[in-house]
N, C-alpha and C positions, 0 to 999 in steps of 0.2 A: 503493499500500499504507499509505504514512502518513496518507493520509484515512480508511483501514476502519478501523485502529487507534484513531484519535481519534474516532472515531463509536460502536464499541463501549461503552465503559463509561456514555454517555449513554444508550443504549437499555438495556442492563443493571440501571444504575439505576434507570430507570422501571419496567422489569419487575417488581424488587425491590419498590418503593414500591406497585406495583398488587398484588402476591402479599401483602405484609405486610396491607394495607387489608383484602384479601379475608379475609384469616386473621382479623384482628380483627373485623370485621364479623360474621364465623361465630361467634366465640366469643362477641360481645356478644347473638346471637340466642340461642345455646344456653344460656347463662346466664339470659336472661330468660325462656324457656320452663321453665328448671327450678327458678328460685325460686320462683313460686308452689305448685309440688309439693311442695318441701322445707317450706315455711312452713304449708300445709295439711296436712300429714303427719308435723310434728313431734311427738314424745311429750310429754305434759305433763309440764312441770319442777314438783319442789318446792322452794318458796321460803321453806317453815318458816317463814312469817308467820304471826301471828294472822288468824282470818279476820275480816273486815268485817261491822259489825253491819249488819242489813237493815234498811230504812226501819221506822218508827213502833215499835222496839223488839223487833222479831223477833229471835230469838236459837235457834240449832238446839238447844240445850240446854234450854231453859224449854219446857216442857210447853203445849200450847194447849187450850183449851177455846172453843167455840162457843156462844154464848148467842142463842137467836133472838129477833129484833125482831117479827118479823111480815110481815105481806104488806099492801100499799099501791096502791090506783090512785087515779091521777089525770089531769085534763084537762090535757094540755101547751100550752102559750101559742102557738098557729097562729091565723094569720088566717081561710085560707082552708078549711082541714079541720079536722074535729074529733078529735082525735088523743090516747090514751088511752097513758100508762105504768104498767105493773104491775110493780112489784117487790118482791121480797121478801128482806130482810136479813137477815144474821147478823153480829154483833158477837163480833171475835175478843179474846180476855183470856189472861191467865196462867192456869194451872188452877186456881192455890189461890185465887183472885180470882173465879172462876165464880159462885159462889153471892152472895157480896156483889154483884156485879154484876149477876146475875139480880135480885135486890131490888130495888136500886136503880132499875134499868130498870122495871121492874114500877110503884113509885112515883111515878118521873116520865113515864112512857108517854104520858098525855095531852098534855104539854106538849113532849114529844120527837116526837108525832104530828104536833102542831099545825105546829111549824116545819117537819118535812120536808114537810106537805103544800102549805104556803104557798111553799118554796121549791122542790119540783119542778115546782109548778103554773105559776112565774115561768120556766120552761127552755122551749125549741123543740127541736124535732127535732133541728135542725143542732147545736144545743150538747151535745146527750147521744149523739148517734150517734159510732159507732167506740170503737175502744179508750182514744183519748185523752179524748174526752168523759164515757166511764165511769170511767177512772180520777180526771178531775177531781172528777166526782159524788162518789167514794168519797172523795177527801181533804179535801172539803168538810165532807161530812155526818161523817167521824170527826172533824174538829175543831171542829164543832158539839157533837157530842154529847160529846166528854170535856170541854169547856168548860162544859156544864149539868149533867153529872153530878157534876163534880170541878172546881170552884169554884179549889179550891188549886193548879192547874195540873197535878196530877199526871193523869198521860195511862195509865191503865189500861186504855181501849179501845187494843187494839195495832194494830188494822185493822179493815175494813168489808169483808165479802163480800157480792157479791149471788147469792142463791140461783135466783134467778128475776129474768130483766130483759128484758120484753115490750113492744115498742111498737106500738100498733093504729092 
């Protein structure tokens, strides 16, 4: 009998350890499954911070105007095949600057078209493919047009939009 009493506490201790480990494991699994649910379905919180300014000076309070630049068709720089790129471009500006920008674009359009033809003709299909390629083109055209039209550094063209972007 003395031997039976001596063995009971160790058997009970091992059993309690296994039960405790099992309960902890189940709680961890439940928390791991519930956490994504609560994170994805959490209500939006108002942090009362001012809205961040959008790229190229976009601001929701500013009314935008869209000045058409026109359509352009160029050959892409491809070795094996002849590929064409057709783009139709809109210049985004503040509505108060629309007339001044439109007049300035018309005045300098030959210079801008010449640069744009040379620039786009130097691009390969791989460079302009996908959203990243198109966004890079938009950024570079935006930068060059602002530099040509406003040498003083003011960026009155807020963005460049492609109305059409077709590769054949």
